[in-house]
ZALUMFI-506181 format. One line per 10 residues: number of its first residue (from 1); their letters; for each residue x, y, z of N, C-alpha, C. Coordinates in Angstrom, 2 decimals. Example, Ala and Ser with C-alpha at 12.3 -4.5 7.8 and 13.67 -1.06 7.14 Angstrom:
# ZALUMFI-506181
1	AS	13.19:-5.69:7.80:12.30:-4.50:7.80:13.20:-3.30:7.80 ~ 12.85:-2.25:7.08:13.67:-1.06:7.14:12.90:0.03:7.87
# end
This chain:
# ZALUMFI-506181
1	MRINLIYTSG	-1.62:14.00:-33.07:-2.37:12.15:-31.50:-2.86:12.60:-30.51 ~ -4.03:12.90:-30.15:-4.13:13.45:-28.70:-2.96:13.14:-27.31 ~ -3.23:13.93:-26.47:-1.60:14.39:-26.21:-1.55:13.44:-24.93 ~ -2.73:12.56:-24.16:-2.82:11.49:-23.30:-2.06:10.14:-23.93 ~ -2.57:10.24:-25.47:-1.80:9.02:-25.95:-0.14:8.86:-26.27 ~ 0.61:9.74:-25.74:1.62:9.93:-26.50:2.42:9.33:-25.42 ~ 1.87:8.26:-23.94:2.69:7.99:-23.13:2.43:6.40:-23.26 ~ 1.26:5.58:-24.03:0.41:4.91:-24.57:1.05:3.98:-26.04 ~ 1.02:5.04:-26.00:1.14:4.82:-28.24:2.68:4.37:-28.21 ~ 4.04:5.04:-27.26:5.14:4.83:-27.90:6.26:6.06:-28.02
11	EYFRNNPTWD	5.42:7.40:-28.24:5.87:8.45:-28.69:6.55:8.85:-28.03 ~ 6.52:8.70:-26.40:6.97:8.73:-25.34:8.63:8.34:-25.42 ~ 8.33:7.06:-25.29:9.85:6.36:-25.63:10.64:6.55:-26.54 ~ 10.07:6.84:-27.64:10.70:7.03:-28.59:11.88:8.01:-28.98 ~ 11.42:9.28:-27.89:11.58:10.51:-27.57:12.71:10.60:-26.66 ~ 12.40:9.36:-25.05:13.04:9.46:-24.03:13.19:7.72:-24.23 ~ 14.04:6.85:-24.28:14.84:5.97:-24.17:14.58:5.25:-23.20 ~ 15.10:5.91:-22.62:16.39:5.36:-21.22:14.33:5.62:-20.05 ~ 13.82:6.54:-20.44:12.84:7.33:-18.93:13.70:7.70:-18.59 ~ 14.76:8.14:-18.32:15.22:9.09:-17.51:15.40:8.52:-16.79
21	IQDSPWKAER	16.25:7.24:-16.29:16.74:6.60:-14.93:17.47:6.58:-15.10 ~ 18.67:7.66:-15.01:19.78:8.28:-14.78:19.42:9.03:-13.79 ~ 17.89:9.67:-13.64:17.69:11.17:-13.07:17.52:10.11:-11.60 ~ 16.83:8.68:-11.98:16.78:8.35:-9.98:17.06:8.40:-8.96 ~ 18.04:7.51:-9.21:18.82:7.59:-7.45:19.03:8.91:-6.87 ~ 19.14:9.88:-7.68:19.21:11.55:-7.15:17.47:12.15:-7.26 ~ 16.71:11.76:-7.79:15.42:12.09:-7.13:15.15:11.05:-5.75 ~ 15.54:10.07:-5.52:14.96:9.13:-4.12:16.08:9.93:-3.60 ~ 16.95:10.33:-3.40:17.39:10.94:-2.39:16.99:12.12:-2.00 ~ 16.05:12.95:-3.12:15.97:14.43:-2.53:14.67:13.30:-1.44
31	VLDMMREHGL	13.90:13.04:-2.46:12.43:12.05:-1.52:13.69:11.41:0.17 ~ 14.49:10.62:0.45:14.92:10.37:1.48:15.07:11.53:2.13 ~ 15.37:12.70:1.70:15.76:13.98:2.40:14.66:14.46:3.30 ~ 13.78:13.90:2.52:13.03:14.42:3.28:11.96:14.32:4.03 ~ 12.28:12.85:3.49:11.48:12.12:4.95:12.43:11.57:6.07 ~ 13.27:11.91:6.53:14.37:11.38:7.18:14.21:13.20:7.93 ~ 14.31:14.05:7.44:13.44:15.84:8.10:12.48:15.94:8.50 ~ 11.38:15.15:8.13:10.47:15.06:8.40:9.56:13.98:9.77 ~ 11.12:13.06:9.44:9.83:12.19:10.59:9.16:11.19:9.72 ~ 9.06:10.42:8.27:8.31:9.87:8.34:8.50:8.73:7.88
41	KPRTVADVGC	7.64:8.07:8.36:7.31:6.23:8.08:6.73:5.48:8.03 ~ 6.09:5.94:6.94:5.30:5.59:5.90:5.63:3.92:5.82 ~ 4.41:3.20:5.80:4.25:1.26:6.33:3.74:0.97:4.26 ~ 3.19:2.06:3.84:2.83:2.04:2.79:2.64:3.34:1.10 ~ 4.33:3.31:0.29:4.35:4.43:-0.13:3.69:3.93:-2.16 ~ 3.29:4.88:-2.50:2.57:4.60:-3.53:3.91:5.31:-4.81 ~ 4.26:5.26:-6.34:4.90:6.14:-6.92:4.45:6.74:-8.01 ~ 3.40:7.91:-8.10:2.32:7.81:-9.47:2.92:8.16:-10.74 ~ 3.21:7.59:-11.49:3.87:7.63:-12.60:5.13:7.35:-12.26 ~ 5.48:6.32:-12.33:6.76:5.53:-11.66:7.77:5.41:-13.29
51	GAGLVLLTLA	7.67:6.10:-14.02:8.26:5.55:-15.73:9.32:4.28:-15.43 ~ 10.78:4.37:-15.52:10.88:2.53:-15.29:11.18:1.78:-14.07 ~ 10.92:2.97:-12.74:10.86:2.09:-11.18:12.35:2.36:-10.73 ~ 13.20:2.60:-10.96:14.42:2.86:-10.44:13.79:3.66:-8.75 ~ 13.39:4.90:-8.80:12.91:5.35:-7.64:12.89:4.45:-6.35 ~ 11.48:3.31:-6.44:11.25:2.98:-5.85:12.59:1.93:-4.99 ~ 13.08:1.85:-5.91:14.07:0.23:-6.33:15.03:0.86:-5.26 ~ 15.73:2.20:-5.31:16.37:2.96:-4.36:15.82:3.35:-3.29 ~ 14.36:3.39:-3.39:13.86:3.92:-1.65:13.94:2.29:-1.03 ~ 13.52:1.42:-1.72:13.46:-0.13:-1.16:14.52:-0.15:-0.42
61	RGINNKSIRF	16.13:-0.08:-1.58:17.18:0.27:-0.75:17.86:0.52:0.60 ~ 17.20:1.51:0.09:17.64:2.67:0.86:16.82:2.55:2.58 ~ 15.27:2.12:2.63:14.83:2.51:3.83:14.85:0.98:4.32 ~ 15.16:1.00:6.31:15.78:-0.53:6.39:14.62:-1.00:7.31 ~ 13.72:-1.03:6.27:12.28:-1.57:7.24:11.94:-1.94:6.41 ~ 11.83:-3.62:6.85:10.80:-4.98:6.05:9.35:-4.65:5.92 ~ 8.71:-4.03:6.37:7.41:-3.85:6.92:6.86:-3.23:5.82 ~ 7.82:-1.99:5.24:7.47:-0.88:3.88:7.29:-1.40:2.78 ~ 6.10:-1.56:2.43:5.50:-2.15:0.68:5.53:-0.72:-0.20 ~ 6.28:-0.83:-1.41:6.64:-0.18:-2.37:5.04:-0.56:-3.49
71	TGYEVSPQAI	5.00:0.80:-4.23:3.55:0.20:-5.87:3.94:1.22:-6.49 ~ 4.59:0.61:-8.05:4.94:1.44:-8.69:3.80:1.48:-9.92 ~ 2.84:2.86:-10.06:2.04:3.10:-10.90:2.01:3.33:-12.50 ~ 2.01:2.50:-13.37:2.33:3.50:-14.47:1.88:3.26:-15.97 ~ 1.06:4.23:-17.00:0.19:3.77:-17.89:0.86:3.33:-19.10 ~ 2.32:3.69:-19.46:2.79:2.75:-20.45:3.22:1.75:-20.59 ~ 3.18:1.00:-21.65:3.66:-0.58:-21.31:5.01:-0.67:-21.42 ~ 5.52:0.76:-23.13:6.88:0.57:-22.47:7.73:0.76:-21.22 ~ 7.10:1.85:-20.30:7.91:1.27:-18.67:7.93:0.49:-18.23 ~ 6.25:-0.25:-18.48:6.34:-1.37:-17.29:7.11:-2.44:-17.89
81	KLCREIKHPR	6.90:-2.70:-18.54:8.06:-3.50:-19.47:9.56:-3.37:-18.80 ~ 10.01:-2.12:-18.61:10.79:-1.48:-17.40:10.94:-2.25:-16.12 ~ 9.87:-1.58:-15.93:10.02:-2.01:-14.84:9.81:-3.57:-13.97 ~ 9.59:-3.97:-15.05:9.54:-5.40:-14.26:10.57:-6.10:-14.52 ~ 10.67:-5.49:-15.01:12.94:-6.47:-15.01:13.91:-5.95:-13.58 ~ 12.27:-5.09:-12.40:12.74:-4.57:-11.63:12.70:-6.85:-10.63 ~ 13.66:-7.04:-9.91:13.38:-7.76:-8.68:13.42:-7.57:-7.68 ~ 12.58:-7.46:-6.67:12.32:-6.76:-5.21:11.64:-7.64:-4.13 ~ 11.66:-8.03:-3.37:10.36:-8.47:-2.98:9.64:-7.27:-2.05 ~ 10.02:-6.11:-1.79:9.18:-4.54:-1.44:8.41:-4.32:-2.16
91	VRFKRLDFLR	8.86:-4.52:-2.99:8.37:-3.42:-4.44:7.64:-4.28:-5.70 ~ 5.89:-3.33:-6.22:5.45:-4.33:-7.53:5.37:-3.24:-7.67 ~ 4.68:-3.17:-9.36:4.65:-2.10:-10.09:3.09:-2.32:-11.04 ~ 2.89:-1.72:-10.71:1.01:-1.58:-12.23:0.84:-1.10:-13.36 ~ 0.14:-2.05:-14.35:-0.02:-1.04:-15.05:-1.30:-0.27:-15.09 ~ -1.55:0.78:-14.50:-2.30:1.08:-13.97:-3.33:2.74:-13.26 ~ -3.67:3.48:-14.09:-3.61:5.26:-13.48:-3.74:5.15:-12.43 ~ -2.80:5.55:-11.66:-3.27:5.67:-9.88:-4.64:5.86:-9.36 ~ -4.91:6.88:-9.81:-6.60:7.60:-9.93:-7.24:6.15:-10.15 ~ -7.23:5.48:-10.79:-8.45:4.20:-10.57:-7.93:3.07:-9.86
101	EKKTYDLALA	-7.04:3.83:-8.84:-6.79:1.79:-7.46:-7.39:2.93:-6.13 ~ -8.39:1.38:-6.15:-9.38:2.21:-4.95:-8.10:2.17:-3.22 ~ -7.00:1.67:-3.84:-6.27:1.90:-2.26:-5.90:2.72:-1.67 ~ -5.61:3.44:-0.74:-5.10:4.52:-0.32:-3.66:4.29:0.86 ~ -2.68:5.49:0.63:-1.23:5.27:1.25:-0.87:6.33:2.40 ~ 0.03:5.96:2.44:0.75:6.61:3.52:1.52:7.84:3.04 ~ 2.25:7.27:1.92:2.66:8.25:0.93:2.40:8.61:-0.53 ~ 2.04:9.25:-1.34:2.87:9.40:-2.41:3.33:9.99:-2.89 ~ 4.32:8.94:-4.10:5.18:10.37:-4.93:4.35:10.60:-6.30 ~ 4.87:11.76:-6.75:4.58:12.57:-8.00:5.80:13.36:-8.79
111	LDVIEHIEDC	6.72:12.73:-9.35:8.03:13.19:-9.49:7.92:13.60:-10.90 ~ 8.03:14.71:-10.77:8.24:15.10:-12.50:6.45:14.70:-13.56 ~ 5.83:15.02:-12.42:4.28:14.31:-13.32:3.25:15.02:-13.55 ~ 2.85:16.42:-12.92:2.07:17.15:-12.44:2.46:17.54:-13.92 ~ 3.48:18.40:-14.96:3.39:19.20:-15.62:2.93:18.58:-17.10 ~ 3.23:16.80:-16.55:2.96:16.25:-18.71:0.87:15.70:-18.50 ~ -0.04:16.03:-16.82:-1.28:16.13:-17.27:-1.76:16.84:-17.28 ~ -2.98:16.52:-18.60:-3.09:18.15:-19.74:-4.23:17.93:-18.78 ~ -5.04:18.40:-17.29:-6.08:18.57:-16.22:-5.44:18.48:-15.14 ~ -4.32:18.85:-14.93:-3.76:18.98:-13.32:-3.96:19.96:-12.72
121	YGYLRRLRPR	-4.81:20.64:-12.73:-5.67:20.94:-10.89:-6.98:19.74:-11.14 ~ -7.74:18.78:-12.14:-8.45:18.47:-11.39:-7.94:16.78:-11.16 ~ -6.72:16.58:-11.14:-6.04:15.58:-11.29:-5.38:15.59:-10.06 ~ -4.70:16.91:-9.23:-4.07:17.36:-8.15:-5.46:17.17:-6.38 ~ -6.88:17.67:-7.21:-7.50:17.01:-6.59:-8.05:15.98:-5.90 ~ -8.25:14.94:-6.74:-8.42:13.96:-7.15:-7.09:13.04:-6.44 ~ -6.07:13.27:-6.35:-5.04:12.70:-6.22:-4.51:12.52:-4.55 ~ -5.68:14.00:-3.75:-4.69:14.94:-2.52:-5.66:13.92:-1.51 ~ -6.81:13.32:-1.74:-7.03:12.29:-0.08:-6.34:10.91:-1.34 ~ -5.94:10.52:-1.70:-5.12:9.12:-2.14:-4.52:8.78:-1.15
131	AAYKIFIIPL	-3.66:9.82:-0.02:-2.81:9.59:0.72:-2.67:10.09:1.83 ~ -2.22:10.18:2.64:-1.81:10.91:3.87:-1.18:12.12:3.79 ~ 0.28:11.93:2.99:1.67:12.08:2.81:1.33:12.77:1.03 ~ 2.04:13.75:0.41:2.15:13.44:-0.58:3.44:14.23:-0.74 ~ 4.65:13.91:-1.87:6.03:14.43:-2.10:6.02:14.52:-3.65 ~ 5.61:15.98:-4.16:6.16:16.13:-5.65:7.44:16.21:-5.89 ~ 7.75:16.92:-6.88:8.77:17.50:-7.86:8.59:17.84:-8.54 ~ 8.69:19.05:-9.22:7.67:19.92:-9.99:9.08:20.81:-10.04 ~ 8.82:20.75:-12.03:10.20:21.40:-13.03:10.18:22.58:-12.46 ~ 11.18:24.23:-12.74:10.61:25.26:-12.31:11.06:25.57:-13.56
141	DISSWFVWRE	10.12:25.60:-15.21:10.57:25.53:-16.54:10.70:26.80:-16.50 ~ 9.42:28.13:-16.36:9.45:29.07:-16.21:10.66:29.83:-15.81 ~ 11.77:30.25:-16.94:12.04:31.80:-16.46:12.73:32.99:-17.32 ~ 13.11:33.61:-17.11:13.69:34.63:-18.14:14.67:34.27:-19.62 ~ 15.45:33.39:-18.34:16.45:32.35:-20.35:15.22:31.93:-20.61 ~ 13.99:31.57:-19.82:13.94:29.60:-20.58:11.72:31.01:-21.82 ~ 11.93:32.44:-20.75:11.02:33.26:-22.19:11.64:33.89:-23.68 ~ 13.10:33.97:-22.83:13.87:34.42:-24.13:13.88:33.42:-25.33 ~ 13.75:32.53:-24.40:14.79:31.28:-26.39:13.28:30.48:-25.66 ~ 12.02:31.42:-26.61:10.56:30.83:-26.28:10.28:29.88:-26.84
151	QKTIGDARRR	10.51:30.37:-28.60:10.67:29.18:-29.40:11.07:27.61:-29.23 ~ 12.46:27.91:-29.16:13.58:26.87:-28.57:12.87:25.76:-26.78 ~ 12.84:26.55:-26.02:12.51:26.25:-24.76:11.43:25.04:-24.81 ~ 10.14:26.27:-24.66:9.34:25.53:-24.85:8.30:24.60:-26.40 ~ 9.51:24.59:-27.36:8.87:23.97:-27.78:9.32:22.11:-27.86 ~ 10.73:22.30:-27.62:11.61:21.41:-27.04:10.53:20.47:-26.04 ~ 10.36:21.52:-25.24:9.89:20.84:-23.45:8.46:20.35:-23.92 ~ 7.67:20.59:-25.17:6.44:20.10:-24.84:7.01:18.77:-26.11 ~ 7.27:18.94:-27.49:8.14:17.39:-28.12:8.39:16.60:-27.43 ~ 9.70:17.02:-27.34:10.82:15.62:-26.13:10.01:15.45:-24.93
161	TGHLHHFTEY	9.71:15.85:-23.80:9.69:15.75:-22.80:7.87:16.19:-22.02 ~ 7.43:16.42:-22.83:6.00:16.25:-22.95:5.29:16.90:-22.20 ~ 5.97:18.05:-21.44:5.50:18.63:-20.56:4.40:19.49:-21.36 ~ 3.63:19.76:-21.27:2.05:20.93:-20.88:1.75:22.00:-20.27 ~ 2.33:22.26:-19.32:2.57:22.88:-17.99:3.82:23.59:-17.64 ~ 3.74:25.31:-17.33:5.43:25.21:-17.11:5.05:25.89:-15.94 ~ 5.57:26.05:-14.94:5.98:26.33:-13.79:6.90:27.54:-13.19 ~ 6.40:28.70:-12.37:7.38:29.18:-10.89:6.85:28.47:-10.11 ~ 7.74:28.66:-9.47:7.72:28.23:-8.08:6.92:29.09:-7.51 ~ 6.47:29.56:-7.52:5.34:30.83:-7.08:3.59:29.93:-7.51
171	TALDALRQTG	3.29:29.78:-8.87:2.91:29.10:-10.03:2.69:27.51:-9.01 ~ 3.38:27.08:-9.12:3.17:25.63:-8.60:3.12:25.62:-6.91 ~ 3.36:26.21:-6.43:2.84:26.40:-4.84:0.98:27.01:-5.10 ~ 1.17:27.55:-5.69:-0.74:28.20:-5.93:-1.07:27.16:-6.51 ~ -1.02:25.86:-7.49:-1.47:24.60:-8.37:-1.64:24.75:-6.75 ~ -0.57:23.91:-6.31:-1.09:22.99:-5.20:-2.48:23.45:-4.11 ~ -1.99:24.73:-3.87:-2.96:25.29:-2.50:-4.54:25.38:-2.98 ~ -4.12:26.30:-4.25:-5.87:26.06:-5.02:-5.86:24.41:-5.16 ~ -6.04:23.35:-4.52:-6.85:22.78:-5.08:-6.82:21.27:-3.54 ~ -6.28:22.33:-2.77:-6.51:22.44:-0.91:-5.50:21.82:-0.47
181	YRVIDTRLIR	-4.16:21.16:-0.76:-2.74:20.91:-0.20:-2.14:21.76:0.89 ~ -1.75:21.37:1.60:-1.45:21.51:3.30:-0.03:21.65:2.44 ~ 0.32:22.85:2.45:2.08:22.66:2.39:2.88:22.70:3.46 ~ 3.89:21.31:3.42:4.78:21.73:4.92:5.86:21.81:4.69 ~ 6.39:21.77:3.34:7.74:22.30:3.07:8.04:21.96:1.80 ~ 9.23:22.74:1.05:9.65:23.01:0.00:10.96:23.73:0.27 ~ 11.61:23.25:-0.48:12.90:23.79:-1.21:13.57:24.12:-2.74 ~ 13.79:24.18:-3.13:14.77:24.65:-4.26:15.74:23.31:-4.80 ~ 15.59:22.55:-5.63:16.68:21.86:-5.98:17.69:21.49:-7.53 ~ 18.56:21.43:-7.16:18.98:21.50:-8.77:19.61:20.45:-9.12
191	FPHSFTRPRH	19.63:19.42:-10.33:19.83:18.25:-10.40:22.00:18.50:-10.99 ~ 22.59:17.96:-10.82:23.97:17.78:-11.33:24.31:17.26:-11.72 ~ 23.54:18.60:-13.37:23.69:17.54:-15.27:25.18:17.37:-15.34 ~ 25.80:16.46:-15.77:27.00:16.80:-17.11:27.08:17.22:-18.48 ~ 27.09:18.47:-18.71:27.16:18.65:-19.98:28.06:18.50:-20.47 ~ 27.99:18.47:-21.98:29.12:18.16:-22.91:29.35:18.99:-23.50 ~ 28.14:20.28:-24.18:28.55:21.50:-25.39:28.99:22.20:-24.55 ~ 30.54:22.84:-24.62:30.81:24.11:-23.99:29.99:25.21:-23.59 ~ 28.53:25.13:-24.31:28.06:27.06:-24.22:27.29:25.98:-22.66 ~ 26.40:24.72:-22.96:25.82:24.14:-21.90:26.68:24.12:-20.39
201	RIMGLIRNIG	27.89:24.34:-20.61:28.67:23.73:-19.41:29.11:25.46:-19.17 ~ 28.91:25.96:-19.52:28.95:27.67:-19.41:27.67:27.76:-18.54 ~ 26.79:27.81:-18.68:25.14:28.61:-18.19:25.36:27.31:-17.15 ~ 25.58:26.06:-17.15:25.45:25.34:-16.12:26.72:25.68:-14.83 ~ 27.79:26.18:-15.14:28.75:26.97:-14.45:27.95:28.70:-13.66 ~ 26.82:29.03:-14.69:26.75:30.54:-13.97:25.36:29.94:-12.77 ~ 24.56:29.02:-13.40:23.98:28.79:-12.40:24.21:28.29:-11.59 ~ 25.05:27.71:-11.75:25.91:26.70:-9.94:26.34:28.22:-9.66 ~ 26.72:29.06:-9.78:27.83:30.45:-9.26:26.20:30.60:-8.63 ~ 25.16:30.71:-9.15:24.01:32.11:-9.45:23.48:30.76:-7.71
211	FTINPHLTAR	23.38:29.90:-7.49:22.65:29.16:-6.99:23.48:29.15:-5.78 ~ 24.28:29.24:-5.00:25.15:29.63:-3.86:24.85:30.46:-2.80 ~ 24.03:32.10:-4.25:24.66:33.10:-3.84:22.88:33.75:-3.52 ~ 22.48:33.81:-4.83:21.04:33.69:-4.61:19.76:32.45:-5.18 ~ 19.36:31.19:-4.52:18.85:30.26:-5.59:17.20:30.62:-6.90 ~ 16.48:30.96:-5.48:14.94:31.73:-6.07:15.19:32.86:-6.76 ~ 15.86:33.70:-6.81:16.60:34.42:-7.91:16.78:33.77:-9.07 ~ 18.49:33.49:-9.13:18.65:32.10:-9.80:18.16:31.38:-11.05 ~ 16.56:30.90:-9.85:15.80:30.35:-10.69:14.86:30.91:-11.53 ~ 14.57:32.06:-10.81:13.44:32.66:-11.22:14.58:34.03:-13.33
221	LLGGASLLVL	15.52:33.59:-13.21:16.57:34.54:-14.19:16.53:33.63:-15.17 ~ 17.51:32.48:-14.42:18.61:31.23:-15.47:17.04:29.86:-15.79 ~ 16.84:29.74:-14.32:15.68:28.62:-14.75:16.48:27.58:-14.04 ~ 16.42:26.56:-14.57:17.63:25.02:-14.14:17.47:24.25:-12.39 ~ 16.15:24.45:-12.26:15.75:24.27:-10.57:14.42:23.28:-10.71 ~ 14.25:23.17:-10.03:13.07:22.13:-9.74:12.84:22.41:-7.85 ~ 11.19:22.51:-8.22:10.67:23.00:-6.82:10.26:20.95:-5.78 ~ 10.56:20.86:-4.89:10.94:19.35:-3.94:9.92:19.86:-3.29 ~ 8.09:18.76:-2.91:7.72:19.49:-1.44:7.01:18.26:-1.47 ~ 6.86:18.78:-0.33:6.18:17.56:1.49:4.69:18.73:1.85
231	AK	3.91:17.67:1.28:2.77:18.68:1.75:1.72:17.17:2.15 ~ -0.27:17.72:2.79:-1.00:16.42:3.29:-1.73:17.55:2.55
# end
């Protein structure tokens, strides 16, 4: 099956039936943190590859400004079906590739998106002029642990999550700079996973300890981090 069809054919949905909605409130909070710290007050916000749409709903509920309008863009019919269950006066969704949209926005979100795009450099170049500000969340897949368990980790990332590109902090920022972005702020973030298997709980504990001491080194050695980026 062609790579770009896994989202429209239902293959991705079969592997990820919740569309990771459990992560959405946490992602929205990280976006709100970045917006507050830099005083961003957009009137229009686009979520590129919005999935089930819960990030936008959380943002709409968390920002007390009735003039802001939120639009989610998604190519998957299964995800859009989940989005249509969301009812909020300032949130709407389109089953459309964002780059086919003619409108521009004050803020565009690309949260766990670019690692799924076959031509991610071309996509980033075309995305840049479509909004004044951009906020990215980019998973930092590559670590010493990831490479050591290559067959398991890379195979799982490609088959289950659809990751085509695997980044370190350096290569993620370099991809943005090579495609014309001006990076304003970055921070390492770590999702508070709830593990069930003992060995996963042990690794999660080790990572948590490492992140309190040296988050950048821990991300390079043990993984488990993503990069939050504000750019123009």
